[in-house]
C-alpha positions in Angstrom: 140.5 89.6 135.8 137.3 89.8 136.1 135.9 90.7 139.9 133.1 88.3 141.0 130.0 89.7 142.8 131.5 88.4 146.6 134.4 91.0 145.7 132.0 93.8 145.4 131.0 93.6 149.0 127.9 92.2 148.6 126.1 90.0 151.2 126.6 86.1 150.8 122.6 85.8 150.5 122.3 87.7 147.3 126.1 86.4 146.0 123.6 82.4 146.5 120.6 83.9 144.2 123.1 85.6 141.4 125.0 82.2 141.2 121.0 80.2 141.5 120.5 83.1 138.5 123.6 82.0 136.9 125.2 85.5 137.3 128.6 85.0 138.4 130.6 88.1 136.4 129.7 91.5 136.8 129.2 94.2 134.2 131.2 97.4 133.8 128.2 99.5 135.4 127.8 96.5 138.4 131.4 96.4 139.1 131.4 100.3 138.8 128.1 100.7 141.0 127.9 98.4 143.7 130.9 99.4 145.7 130.0 103.1 145.1 126.3 102.6 146.3 127.1 100.2 148.8 130.3 102.3 150.7 129.6 105.7 150.1 126.9 108.3 150.9 127.3 110.2 148.1 124.5 111.1 145.5 124.9 109.0 142.4 124.1 109.4 138.1 124.8 106.1 136.6 125.2 106.5 133.0 124.4 102.9 131.3 122.6 101.5 128.3 119.8 99.8 128.3 120.3 96.2 128.8 123.9 96.3 129.9 122.8 95.1 133.7 122.2 98.6 135.5 118.9 97.0 137.6 121.1 94.6 138.9 123.6 97.5 139.7 121.6 99.4 142.1 119.1 97.0 143.3 121.8 94.5 144.7 123.1 97.0 147.0 119.6 98.8 148.1 119.1 95.0 148.8 122.1 94.7 151.5 121.3 98.4 152.5 117.1 97.6 153.8 117.1 97.5 157.4 114.6 94.5 157.8 114.3 95.2 161.2 112.7 98.9 160.3 108.9 97.5 158.9 108.8 101.0 156.3 109.7 102.0 153.1 113.0 102.4 152.7 113.9 102.7 149.0 111.8 104.1 146.0 112.4 102.8 142.8 110.8 105.2 140.1 110.3 104.1 136.3 108.2 105.8 133.7 106.5 102.8 132.5 104.8 99.8 133.7 106.5 97.1 132.0 109.8 98.6 133.3 108.5 98.8 136.4 106.8 95.0 136.8 110.2 94.0 134.9 112.3 95.7 137.8 109.8 94.2 140.8 110.2 90.3 139.0 114.1 91.7 139.3 114.1 91.8 142.9 112.1 88.9 143.7 114.6 86.9 141.7 117.6 88.5 143.7 115.8 88.3 147.1 115.4 84.7 146.8 117.3 84.1 149.9 116.1 87.2 151.7 113.5 86.6 152.8 112.9 89.0 155.4 113.0 91.8 152.7 109.3 93.1 151.1 108.9 94.5 148.0 106.3 96.2 146.2 104.8 97.7 142.4 102.8 99.9 142.6 102.0 101.2 138.9 99.5 102.9 136.6 97.0 100.4 135.0 96.6 98.5 138.0 93.7 98.7 140.2 94.8 101.1 143.3 92.8 99.4 145.7 94.9 96.2 146.0 98.1 98.5 145.9 96.4 100.1 148.7 95.8 97.0 150.9 99.2 95.5 150.2 101.3 98.8 151.1 98.9 98.4 154.4 101.3 95.6 155.0 104.6 95.8 156.1 107.1 97.1 153.0 110.6 98.0 152.6 111.0 98.9 149.4 108.9 99.8 146.2 109.0 100.1 142.7 106.4 103.0 141.1 105.4 105.0 138.0 105.1 108.3 138.8 101.4 108.8 138.6 100.1 106.3 140.7 103.2 107.3 143.3 101.9 110.6 143.3 97.9 109.2 143.7 99.1 107.4 146.5 100.6 110.1 148.4 98.1 112.3 147.8 95.3 109.3 149.1 98.0 109.3 152.0 98.2 105.8 151.8 102.1 105.3 151.4 104.3 106.6 154.3 107.6 107.5 153.0 108.8 109.5 155.9 111.7 106.8 156.4 112.9 106.3 152.5 116.5 106.4 152.8 117.3 105.9 148.9 115.6 107.5 145.9 116.4 106.0 142.6 115.2 107.5 139.5 115.9 104.7 136.2 115.3 105.5 133.1 115.6 109.2 134.2 115.9 110.7 130.5 112.5 109.5 129.5 110.6 110.4 132.6 111.5 114.6 132.2 108.3 115.3 130.9 106.0 113.1 134.0 108.3 114.5 136.3 108.0 117.8 135.6 105.7 118.8 137.7 105.2 115.8 139.9 108.8 115.7 141.2 108.4 118.1 143.6 105.4 116.6 145.0 106.8 113.0 145.6 109.9 114.9 146.8 107.9 116.9 149.4 107.3 113.4 151.2 110.1 112.1 151.6 112.7 113.1 154.3 115.2 116.4 153.3 118.3 114.2 154.1 117.7 111.6 151.2 120.4 109.4 148.8 119.2 110.0 145.0 120.3 107.6 142.4 120.2 108.5 139.1 120.4 106.6 135.8 120.0 107.5 132.4 121.7 106.2 129.2 122.4 109.5 127.7 123.0 113.1 129.5 120.9 115.4 127.9 120.7 119.2 129.0 117.3 118.4 131.1 118.8 115.4 133.1 121.2 118.1 134.0 118.7 120.4 135.6 117.2 117.2 137.1 120.3 117.3 138.2 121.2 120.2 139.7 117.5 121.1 141.3 117.4 117.7 143.1 120.7 116.0 143.7 122.9 117.3 146.2 126.6 118.8 145.1 128.5 116.1 146.3 127.0 113.0 142.8 129.5 110.4 142.1 129.1 110.4 138.4 129.4 106.4 136.9 130.2 106.1 132.8 129.8 102.4 132.1 129.5 101.4 128.5 129.0 104.8 127.0 131.2 104.0 124.2 128.6 100.6 123.4 126.1 103.1 123.4 125.5 103.0 119.5 125.7 99.2 119.7 127.6 98.1 117.2 125.8 95.3 116.4 122.5 97.8 114.8 123.2 98.7 110.9 121.4 102.1 110.8 119.5 102.9 107.8 116.8 105.7 106.2 114.7 105.9 103.0 113.3 108.9 102.2 109.5 109.2 100.9 106.6 111.2 100.1 104.1 111.6 103.1 101.2 109.8 100.9 104.2 107.0 100.1 104.6 106.4 104.1 102.9 103.5 104.5 102.9 101.4 101.4 106.8 102.3 101.4 106.4 100.5 105.4 104.5 97.6 103.8 107.1 97.0 101.7 109.7 96.7 103.8 107.8 94.5 106.1 107.6 91.8 103.5 110.8 92.0 103.2 110.9 91.1 107.5 108.4 88.3 107.2 108.9 85.9 110.0 111.1 88.2 111.7 109.8 90.5 114.7 110.4 94.1 115.3 109.1 97.3 116.9 107.7 100.2 115.0 107.9 103.3 116.6 105.2 106.4 116.5 105.5 110.1 118.1 102.0 110.0 119.3 99.0 107.1 120.8 96.8 108.4 117.9 99.5 107.4 115.6 100.1 104.2 117.1 96.2 103.6 117.1 96.3 104.9 113.1 99.5 102.8 112.0 98.0 99.7 113.7 94.2 99.7 112.2 96.0 100.1 108.8 98.4 96.7 109.5 95.7 94.9 110.8 93.3 95.7 107.6 96.5 94.5 105.7 96.2 91.1 107.7 100.0 92.0 109.3 100.7 90.0 112.3 101.1 93.0 114.9 99.5 94.7 118.2 99.9 98.2 120.0 100.8 99.6 123.1 100.6 102.7 124.0 99.9 104.5 127.4 96.2 104.9 127.3 95.5 101.4 127.1 94.5 99.1 129.9 97.4 96.7 131.6 95.4 93.7 130.8 95.6 94.7 127.0 99.0 95.7 127.2 100.1 92.6 129.7 98.6 90.6 126.5 99.9 92.3 123.5 103.4 91.5 125.2 102.6 88.0 126.1 102.1 87.6 122.5 105.0 89.1 121.7 107.1 87.7 123.5 105.8 83.7 122.8 106.4 84.5 119.2 102.2 85.0 118.1 103.0 88.2 116.4 105.8 89.3 114.8 105.5 92.8 114.8 104.5 95.5 117.7 103.8 99.2 117.0 104.4 101.5 120.3 105.3 104.9 121.6 108.8 105.6 123.1 107.4 105.6 126.7 105.6 102.5 126.5 107.9 100.3 124.9 110.5 101.1 128.0 111.5 97.6 129.6 111.2 95.7 126.4 114.0 93.4 126.4 113.8 90.7 123.7 116.7 89.0 122.1 114.4 88.1 118.8 113.9 91.8 118.3 115.7 91.9 114.2 114.5 95.5 113.3 113.2 98.4 114.3 111.4 101.0 112.6 111.1 105.1 113.1 108.4 105.5 111.7 108.4 108.9 113.1 111.4 110.3 114.0 111.3 111.3 117.8 111.5 115.1 118.8 114.9 114.4 121.1 117.9 112.3 119.3 118.3 110.9 122.3 114.9 108.8 121.8 116.4 107.8 118.7 119.3 105.5 120.4 117.0 104.1 123.1 114.4 102.7 120.1 118.2 101.9 118.2 118.7 99.7 121.3 115.5 97.7 121.2 116.9 95.4 118.5 120.7 93.1 118.8 120.3 92.4 122.2 123.0 89.6 123.6 125.1 90.2 120.7 122.3 89.8 117.9 122.6 91.9 114.7 120.0 94.2 114.4 118.7 97.0 111.9 117.4 100.7 112.8 115.6 101.6 110.1 113.9 105.7 109.3 110.8 106.0 107.5 111.4 109.9 106.5 110.2 112.6 104.5 112.8 115.4 102.8 112.8 117.9 105.8 113.9 115.5 108.1 117.2 114.5 106.4 119.4 117.3 108.1 117.8 116.0 111.2 119.2 112.3 110.8 122.3 114.0 109.4 123.0 115.6 112.7 122.3 112.5 114.8 124.9 110.6 112.0 127.5 112.9 113.7 126.2 113.1 116.7 126.7 109.9 117.5 129.1 108.8 115.1 126.8 106.7 113.5 127.3 104.8 110.1 123.9 105.7 108.1 123.3 104.2 104.8 120.8 105.6 102.9 118.5 103.3 100.5 116.5 104.6 97.3 112.5 104.1 97.9 111.6 101.3 96.5 109.8 101.7 93.0 106.6 102.3 92.6 106.6 98.5 90.6 108.1 97.1 93.5 105.6 98.4 95.9 102.4 97.8 93.5 103.7 94.5 93.4 103.9 93.7 96.7 100.6 95.1 97.9 98.8 92.6 95.1 100.5 90.4 97.4 99.0 91.5 100.5 95.8 91.2 98.5 95.8 88.0 97.8 97.0 87.4 101.2 93.8 89.3 102.7 91.5 87.2 100.4 93.6 84.0 102.0 92.4 85.3 105.2 89.2 86.1 104.4 87.0 84.1 106.7 83.9 83.0 104.8 80.6 84.6 105.0 78.5 81.9 106.6 75.3 84.0 106.6 75.0 84.5 102.8 72.5 82.5 101.8 72.9 78.9 100.4 71.0 79.6 97.2 73.4 82.7 96.3 76.4 80.4 96.9 75.3 78.4 94.4 74.1 81.1 91.9 77.8 82.0 92.0 79.4 78.9 92.0 77.7 78.5 88.5 79.2 81.7 86.6 82.7 80.3 88.2 81.8 76.5 87.5 83.8 76.1 84.1 86.9 78.1 85.0 89.8 76.1 86.5 91.7 77.1 88.9 94.2 78.8 87.2 91.5 80.1 85.4 89.7 82.1 88.1 92.8 83.2 90.2 93.9 85.2 86.6 90.5 86.5 86.1 90.7 87.8 90.5 94.0 89.0 89.6 93.2 91.1 86.5 89.9 92.6 88.2 92.2 93.8 91.1 94.6 95.1 88.9 92.0 97.2 87.0 90.3 98.1 89.8 93.5 99.8 91.2 94.7 100.9 87.7 97.9 98.8 88.2 97.8 96.5 85.3 100.0 98.0 82.7 102.6 99.0 85.3 103.1 95.7 86.1 103.9 95.1 82.8 106.1 97.9 81.9 108.1 99.0 84.3 111.1 97.8 86.5 112.4 98.2 90.0 114.9 100.1 91.1 117.6 98.5 93.0 119.1 99.4 96.6 121.5 101.9 96.6 124.1 102.7 99.0 125.4 106.5 100.3 129.0 107.0 99.4 
């Protein structure tokens, strides 16, 4: 029989808040982690897929462990991105609704540091932070971590590169005797090294949802293309997903910007997020995405952390990630809350072996699809051209005299004749007129 939150040892105040949030049955990671964090003194390593309720798994017991009579920072939660930091902060505020004495602050890059310094001047028990901003505050001596008793590394596998140079500075600002809680979706070698270097020898490892790490609701596919075909194949894919929301992952900020520009040129409903954008821009784009005003989000891996939108029906790996674990993180953005989703990789020939390795490593059922035919791609490009024409705003700066002369040229044409001539002109200029009347499309094939 499933346990209740009260049976895990949480206070009445927290259980009351959870009831108001309609959270009554703990998830596996919550059921396993909450009693350990509440009742033991060891460091904890929790393996839990994003979306399994792991935030509550560490936040809830830590809220009960805070001494509200001590007006100092007692808990630090370190996260890889601003978005995830804000999401966790929002959860903490909701969980502690009936515990008004607990004070929480969020200090992440992208927001004015002056306002955060002013906030930290007031009594604060729990701080949610990104590594760079926390180190900045430590160096400015604007945050006192001398009373911290609990240090949480959330989504640790996504912070390894960021933490490589800064973790020593953060740990040095805290007491020597401190309890560290590390949560990650995967356990690559870099995380194992992190555990050896910064955690005690007595570590309790909690495994939850690892068997479901590769969500059964996700269909995995890949298509092999030449570099010059990559954008056209992506546009062809997006046309088949019109009206549905998805995320396209690129390796670098420059690649995100370039792809987002190409999507905009083709009038694809899209937005882009990466670490160099201001917080205001990122918040605005995410709000548009959440509310369905844009269908496609182009993002770097780190920037996409913390995105939990049930409506995401597909993800595209425009570039395969360097770490195979990141592929699982990316794919996990879709098929949320029991829904179905698609994870599509657009590969070049030299990346096939990496995909095969990934398939074996995570026991994935990956289907190979032959790239769309040249005919099918050019037909899609023609439709995109038509949509661009349709969405183009009239140029009101053109003189009425010139407009009148142009209208005179087309005066005797019917609408159908005008469309035929404009289309023929487009096909002729792009040298695809013969192609669109001869070649037949190649059907999608499945791997045997």
